[in-house]
N, C-alpha and C positions, 0 to 999 in steps of 0.2 A: 659711829653713827654719823650720817650725813643729814643735811638740811635742805629742804626745798622751799623756796619762797614763792608764794602764789597770791593772787588776789583772793581775798577772803571769800570762801564759798559757803553759801547758805541759801536755801530756798526762801528764807524768811527775811533776809537782810540784803541791802544794797552794799556793794563794795566801794561806792563813791558817795561822798557827802558834799553837796554844794554849800559853801558858806555864804552868809548874807552879802559879802562883797564880790561874789561871783567866782571866787577861787574854789577849786576842788581839792578835797582831801581823799586820798586813796588809802584804803585799808588793805593790809597784807597780813598773811599769817605764815608762820614758819612751821613746817611739818618735819619733825625728826623722821628720818628714813633708815630702815635697815639696809644692809649691804645688798640684799637681793632686790629690794625695792629700787635702789639707785641703779642697779644693773638693768632692771626692767625699764626704768625711765630712759636710760641711755639707748637701749635697744629699740624701744617702742615709742618713745616721746613722753613728755610730761602730761599731755592730755590723756593718753592711754592709762598712765598711772593714776591720774585723778579719777578716771572712770572706775578703776578698781576700788579706790576709796569710796566713791559714791555708791557702788554696788554693795560694799561691806557696811557702810554707814549711810543709808538712804535719807536719813533725817538731817544730814549735814553735820553730824556730831563729831566728825573726825578732827575738828579743830580743838576739841578738848583734849588736853594732854593726858594720856593714860599710859603710865609707865609699864603696864602689864599687857598692852595691846599686842596682838599677834600681827605678823606681816600680812599685808593684803595680797601678796603674790606667792607666798610660800605654801607649798603643799604639805610641808612637814609641821606647820603650825608652831614654829619656834618663836620664843620671845626674843 
């Protein structure tokens, strides 16, 4: 399993929080990837892979770890 680190995606939350002293805190999330998802990312770029996640999880719920989730790029629907 591979990991992709991205700014946290959610239509409901910001990925940056400004502290009272003016410093910014950036929120990232780690997405476990299947081999075919990593291959897709290498061939098409991280943004294209994130679009696949957004199509599959339009509410931004792909940040919740689901050990049974299917690949977002696999046509075989393997776990």
